[in-house]
C-alpha positions in Angstrom: 124.5 -77.9 -107.1 121.0 -79.3 -106.9 119.4 -79.9 -110.2 116.2 -78.0 -111.1 113.7 -80.9 -111.3 110.6 -80.2 -113.3 107.7 -82.7 -113.7 107.0 -84.0 -117.2 104.0 -82.3 -118.8 100.9 -84.4 -118.9 98.9 -85.0 -122.0 96.3 -82.6 -120.7 98.9 -79.8 -120.0 100.3 -80.3 -123.5 96.9 -80.2 -125.1 96.1 -77.0 -123.2 99.3 -75.4 -124.5 98.4 -76.4 -128.0 94.9 -75.0 -127.6 96.1 -71.7 -126.3 98.6 -71.4 -129.2 95.9 -72.1 -131.7 93.2 -69.8 -130.4 95.1 -66.9 -128.7 94.9 -64.7 -131.8 91.1 -65.1 -132.1 90.3 -64.6 -128.4 88.5 -61.2 -127.7 90.5 -58.2 -126.5 93.1 -55.7 -127.6 96.9 -55.8 -127.0 96.6 -55.2 -123.2 94.2 -58.1 -122.8 96.4 -60.3 -125.0 99.4 -59.5 -122.9 97.5 -60.4 -119.8 96.4 -63.7 -121.3 100.0 -64.5 -122.2 101.2 -63.7 -118.7 98.4 -65.8 -117.2 99.2 -68.8 -119.4 102.9 -68.5 -118.5 101.8 -68.7 -114.8 99.8 -71.8 -115.6 102.5 -73.4 -117.7 105.1 -72.9 -114.9 102.8 -74.4 -112.2 101.0 -77.0 -114.3 97.8 -78.5 -113.2 97.4 -78.5 -109.4 98.4 -81.7 -107.6 98.5 -83.1 -104.1 101.8 -81.3 -103.3 100.0 -77.9 -103.7 98.5 -77.4 -100.2 95.2 -76.0 -101.3 94.8 -78.8 -103.8 96.1 -81.7 -101.7 92.7 -83.5 -101.6 91.9 -82.9 -105.3 94.8 -84.0 -107.5 93.7 -82.3 -110.7 96.9 -83.5 -112.5 95.8 -87.1 -112.0 92.0 -86.5 -112.4 92.3 -84.6 -115.8 93.8 -87.3 -118.1 93.1 -85.1 -121.1 91.9 -81.6 -122.0 88.8 -81.4 -124.1 88.5 -79.2 -127.2 87.0 -75.7 -126.8 83.2 -75.7 -127.2 81.9 -74.1 -130.3 79.2 -71.3 -130.1 75.7 -72.8 -129.7 73.8 -73.6 -132.9 70.1 -73.1 -133.5 69.2 -76.5 -132.0 71.2 -75.8 -128.8 69.4 -72.4 -128.4 66.1 -74.1 -128.9 66.8 -76.6 -126.2 68.1 -74.0 -123.8 64.6 -72.9 -122.9 64.3 -75.9 -120.5 67.5 -75.0 -118.7 67.4 -73.7 -115.1 64.1 -75.4 -114.4 64.8 -75.4 -110.6 64.3 -71.7 -110.3 62.1 -71.1 -113.4 59.2 -69.9 -111.3 61.3 -67.3 -109.4 60.7 -64.5 -111.9 64.4 -63.7 -112.1 65.9 -61.8 -115.0 67.6 -64.7 -116.8 70.8 -64.4 -118.7 71.9 -67.4 -120.8 75.5 -68.5 -121.4 75.5 -71.5 -123.7 78.8 -73.3 -124.4 80.5 -70.4 -122.8 78.9 -67.8 -125.1 76.5 -65.2 -123.9 73.3 -65.4 -126.0 71.5 -62.0 -125.9 68.5 -63.2 -127.9 67.6 -65.7 -125.3 68.3 -63.5 -122.3 65.8 -61.2 -120.6 67.3 -57.8 -121.5 64.1 -55.8 -122.0 63.1 -53.1 -119.6 66.3 -53.0 -117.5 65.7 -51.3 -114.1 67.2 -47.8 -113.8 70.9 -48.1 -112.8 71.3 -51.7 -114.1 73.4 -52.5 -117.2 74.2 -55.9 -118.7 76.6 -56.7 -121.6 78.7 -59.4 -123.0 82.2 -59.9 -121.6 83.6 -60.7 -125.1 82.3 -57.4 -126.4 83.6 -55.6 -123.3 87.0 -57.1 -123.8 87.1 -56.2 -127.5 85.9 -52.6 -127.0 88.3 -51.9 -124.2 85.5 -51.3 -121.7 86.6 -49.1 -118.9 84.8 -51.0 -116.1 86.4 -54.3 -117.2 89.8 -52.7 -117.5 89.5 -51.3 -114.0 88.5 -54.5 -112.3 89.2 -57.6 -114.3 91.9 -59.6 -112.5 92.3 -57.0 -109.8 89.5 -57.9 -107.4 91.5 -60.3 -105.2 95.1 -61.2 -106.0 95.6 -64.9 -106.6 98.3 -67.1 -108.2 96.0 -70.1 -108.5 96.9 -72.1 -111.7 93.2 -72.9 -112.6 92.3 -69.2 -112.3 95.3 -68.3 -114.5 94.1 -70.8 -117.1 90.7 -69.2 -117.0 92.3 -65.8 -117.6 94.3 -67.1 -120.5 91.4 -68.7 -122.3 88.4 -66.7 -121.1 86.0 -66.3 -124.0 82.8 -64.8 -122.9 80.5 -64.3 -119.9 78.5 -61.3 -118.7 79.4 -57.9 -117.3 76.7 -56.6 -114.8 76.9 -53.1 -113.3 74.6 -51.7 -110.7 74.9 -47.9 -110.4 75.3 -46.1 -107.1 72.3 -46.2 -104.9 70.2 -48.4 -107.3 68.0 -51.1 -105.7 67.4 -54.0 -108.1 64.5 -55.8 -106.7 64.3 -58.5 -109.4 67.0 -61.2 -109.0 69.5 -61.5 -111.9 70.1 -65.2 -112.8 73.1 -66.3 -114.9 72.2 -69.6 -116.5 75.2 -71.5 -117.8 74.6 -74.6 -119.9 77.0 -76.9 -121.7 74.9 -78.1 -124.7 77.1 -80.5 -126.7 76.6 -84.3 -126.5 80.4 -84.7 -126.9 83.1 -83.7 -124.4 84.1 -80.1 -124.7 85.6 -77.4 -122.5 84.4 -73.9 -121.6 86.2 -71.0 -120.0 83.7 -68.3 -118.9 84.6 -65.1 -117.0 82.0 -62.7 -115.6 82.3 -59.4 -113.7 79.6 -57.9 -111.4 80.2 -54.4 -110.0 77.6 -53.2 -107.4 78.4 -49.6 -106.6 78.1 -47.8 -103.3 74.7 -48.1 -101.6 73.2 -50.4 -104.3 71.5 -53.7 -103.9 71.4 -56.9 -106.0 70.4 -60.5 -105.7 72.6 -62.6 -108.1 72.0 -66.3 -108.9 74.2 -68.6 -110.9 73.1 -72.0 -112.2 75.3 -74.5 -114.1 74.1 -77.7 -115.9 74.8 -79.9 -118.8 74.2 -83.4 -120.3 74.5 -86.5 -118.3 77.1 -89.1 -119.3 79.3 -86.6 -121.2 82.8 -85.9 -119.7 82.8 -82.1 -120.4 85.0 -79.6 -118.5 84.0 -76.3 -117.1 86.4 -73.6 -115.8 84.4 -70.6 -114.7 85.3 -67.5 -112.7 83.3 -64.6 -111.3 84.7 -61.4 -110.0 82.3 -59.4 -107.7 82.9 -55.9 -106.4 80.6 -54.8 -103.6 80.7 -51.1 -102.9 80.5 -49.3 -99.6 77.1 -49.7 -98.0 75.9 -52.1 -100.7 73.8 -55.2 -100.2 74.5 -58.2 -102.3 73.3 -61.8 -102.0 74.7 -64.4 -104.4 73.6 -68.0 -104.8 75.2 -70.7 -107.0 73.5 -74.0 -108.0 75.7 -76.7 -109.5 73.7 -79.3 -111.3 76.2 -80.4 -113.9 76.0 -83.8 -115.7 77.2 -86.9 -114.0 80.6 -87.1 -115.7 81.4 -83.4 -115.8 84.4 -81.6 -114.2 83.4 -78.2 -112.8 86.0 -75.8 -111.6 84.7 -72.5 -110.2 86.4 -69.5 -108.7 84.7 -66.6 -106.9 86.7 -63.5 -106.2 84.9 -60.9 -104.0 86.0 -57.5 -102.7 83.7 -55.9 -100.1 83.7 -52.3 -99.2 82.9 -50.6 -95.8 79.6 -51.1 -94.1 78.4 -53.4 -96.8 76.5 -56.7 -96.5 77.4 -59.7 -98.6 76.0 -63.2 -98.5 76.9 -66.2 -100.6 75.4 -69.7 -100.7 76.1 -72.6 -103.0 74.1 -75.8 -103.6 75.8 -78.7 -105.2 74.2 -81.9 -106.5 75.7 -82.6 -109.9 79.1 -83.2 -111.5 81.7 -85.9 -111.1 84.4 -83.6 -109.8 83.4 -80.1 -108.4 85.8 -77.6 -107.0 84.5 -74.3 -105.6 87.1 -71.7 -104.7 85.9 -68.7 -102.8 88.3 -65.8 -102.1 86.6 -63.1 -100.1 88.4 -59.9 -99.2 86.7 -57.7 -96.6 88.4 -54.4 -97.5 86.2 -51.9 -95.6 85.4 -51.3 -92.0 82.1 -52.5 -90.5 81.4 -55.1 -93.1 79.1 -58.1 -92.6 79.6 -61.3 -94.6 77.9 -64.7 -94.6 79.0 -67.7 -96.5 77.3 -71.1 -96.7 77.1 -74.2 -98.7 75.2 -77.5 -99.1 76.6 -80.5 -101.0 74.4 -83.5 -101.7 76.7 -86.2 -103.1 76.3 -89.8 -104.1 78.0 -92.5 -106.2 81.7 -91.6 -106.6 81.1 -87.8 -106.7 84.0 -85.7 -105.4 83.4 -82.1 -104.2 86.0 -79.7 -102.9 85.4 -76.4 -101.3 88.3 -74.0 -100.7 87.3 -70.9 -98.7 89.6 -68.0 -97.8 88.1 -65.0 -95.9 90.6 -62.1 -95.5 89.6 -59.6 -92.8 91.7 -56.6 -93.8 89.7 -53.8 -91.9 88.5 -53.4 -88.4 85.0 -54.1 -87.1 84.0 -56.7 -89.6 81.9 -59.8 -89.0 81.8 -63.0 -91.0 79.9 -66.3 -90.5 80.7 -69.4 -92.5 78.5 -72.5 -92.3 78.8 -75.5 -94.6 76.9 -78.9 -94.8 77.6 -82.0 -96.8 75.5 -85.2 -97.0 77.4 -88.1 -98.5 76.0 -91.3 -99.9 77.7 -94.2 -101.8 81.4 -93.8 -102.1 81.3 -90.0 -102.5 83.9 -87.6 -101.0 83.6 -84.1 -99.7 86.4 -81.8 -98.8 86.2 -78.5 -97.0 89.3 -76.3 -96.6 88.4 -73.0 -94.8 90.7 -70.3 -93.7 90.0 -67.1 -91.8 92.8 -64.6 -91.9 92.8 -61.5 -89.7 95.3 -58.8 -90.5 96.9 -56.7 -87.8 94.8 -53.7 -88.6 91.5 -55.7 -88.4 90.8 -55.2 -84.7 87.3 -55.9 -83.4 86.9 -58.8 -85.9 84.2 -61.3 -85.2 84.5 -64.5 -87.3 83.0 -68.0 -86.9 83.4 -71.0 -89.2 81.7 -74.4 -89.0 81.7 -77.3 -91.4 79.6 -80.4 -90.8 79.4 -83.7 -92.8 76.8 -86.4 -92.6 77.9 -89.9 -93.8 75.1 -92.1 -95.0 77.3 -95.1 -95.8 80.5 -96.6 -94.6 82.3 -95.9 -97.9 81.6 -92.2 -98.0 84.4 -89.9 -96.9 84.7 -86.3 -95.5 87.8 -84.3 -95.0 87.7 -81.0 -93.1 90.6 -78.6 -92.7 89.6 -75.4 -90.9 92.3 -72.7 -90.2 92.7 -69.4 -88.4 95.5 -67.0 -89.1 95.3 -64.1 -86.7 97.6 -61.1 -86.4 95.3 -58.8 -84.4 94.8 -59.1 -80.6 91.3 -57.8 -80.1 89.2 -60.4 -82.0 86.6 -63.1 -81.5 87.3 -66.0 -83.9 86.5 -69.6 -83.8 86.2 -72.6 -86.1 84.9 -76.2 -85.8 84.0 -79.2 -87.8 82.1 -82.4 -87.3 81.7 -85.7 -89.2 79.2 -88.3 -88.2 76.2 -90.5 -89.1 72.5 -90.0 -88.6 71.4 -89.9 -84.9 69.7 -93.3 -84.4 68.0 -92.1 -81.3 66.3 -89.3 -83.2 65.4 -91.6 -86.0 63.9 -94.1 -83.5 62.0 -91.2 -81.9 60.4 -90.4 -85.3 59.7 -94.0 -86.2 58.1 -94.6 -82.8 55.5 -92.0 -83.8 54.5 -93.8 -86.9 56.9 -92.2 -89.4 58.5 -94.8 -91.8 62.3 -95.3 -91.6 63.1 -93.6 -95.0 60.8 -90.7 -94.3 62.4 -90.3 -90.8 65.9 -90.2 -92.4 64.7 -87.7 -94.9 63.3 -85.4 -92.2 66.6 -85.5 -90.3 68.7 -84.8 -93.4 66.4 -81.9 -94.4 66.8 -80.4 -91.0 70.6 -80.9 -91.2 70.9 -78.9 -94.5 68.1 -76.6 -93.6 70.3 -74.7 -91.2 72.1 -73.3 -94.3 69.1 -73.0 -96.7 67.0 -71.2 -94.2 69.6 -68.4 -94.0 69.0 -67.5 -97.7 67.1 -64.2 -98.1 64.9 -65.2 -101.0 61.9 -67.2 -100.0 61.5 -68.5 -103.6 65.1 -69.8 -103.6 64.7 -71.3 -100.1 61.6 -73.2 -101.3 63.3 -74.4 -104.5 66.3 -75.7 -102.7 64.2 -77.4 -100.1 62.3 -79.1 -102.9 65.6 -80.1 -104.6 66.9 -81.6 -101.4 63.7 -83.7 -101.1 64.0 -84.8 -104.7 67.6 -85.8 -104.1 66.6 -87.8 -101.1 63.9 -89.6 -103.0 66.3 -90.4 -105.8 68.6 -92.3 -103.4 68.7 -96.1 -104.0 
């Protein structure tokens, strides 16, 4: 009989177990939530931190990368709240309704909660869990099924976040921005969970931004569940500008109803290790979805994008377009999968990932997949990895443009294919400016 071989627990896994045992009684939620937390931690404990033998994590060995688990962050003090006003500067001029989550805790007094539009409600996730909120009970953990260990750990230790609800038919013209900031100058860990429900025929622009101090090895495990009702229009953008030594693990779970329009774009420049997991379930007929991402990496940064688009209903269209620009010894990974179920006839899906290497030491790994069980579909995927086109660069230089500026123009055009698809002109301008600033900051 073969022995059941189990890997030894790492110091990080042992520390996480100790943390859960110490804080579980104080975490928000009644008996039902507590039971869900316990089940989720059991899932994590059985699997452990993901490693290279887990297919979806083969390029990001979290078991090796996380040598220890940081203590949970304390709620922000007065000094942290005073400093938070400078957070989210990139989109400060957009005029969005800003919601602040500091050290994993929603801070209403800093957030823009006055004069909410008709049909818009915003509340704390911690309060919703404690009060047995019906919306949270109906959707939390049920948007898209997943057995991912990092998501399970988030479910076990989730402390706070926001719950946003847009009522049926409501059009929220002002963007809602969730500003998440790690404030401490010492390494800490945060586990935030948010839920956004946009009901039938409603419209919302949602922005997330994440940042923290440079030179501090803090850890972020954040998850967002997004429910898009029938005929709804939702655009979501995520900007990751974490500190230089941070580990940022993010999971997006989206369920999209029939004849809805959903768009998602992320923009990554910060963090030592960044993992974006996107699980998109197109549940209704005639849905249109667009996913895109830009990663601007340097030094020894490591960014990993795992995308899964599940076409479960007929007549849906999805477009996925991702760009990475790699400097120094940075590494970018893109793992994208389009799954088309047997019932999802008339599916039209296209996925493309492109990486631009600026040095010989940069590395890009692309792993696109198609899994098709229907016979009346149009699906395709592709990926490219290369360097700057020297002929185009020479063409620009021959017209009097300096070499560095010529490179910058080519790189901006490369990532602009994704940025230009964003619906908000203010966000497009801000990300274009951020790209230019990143290029100017290269050594």
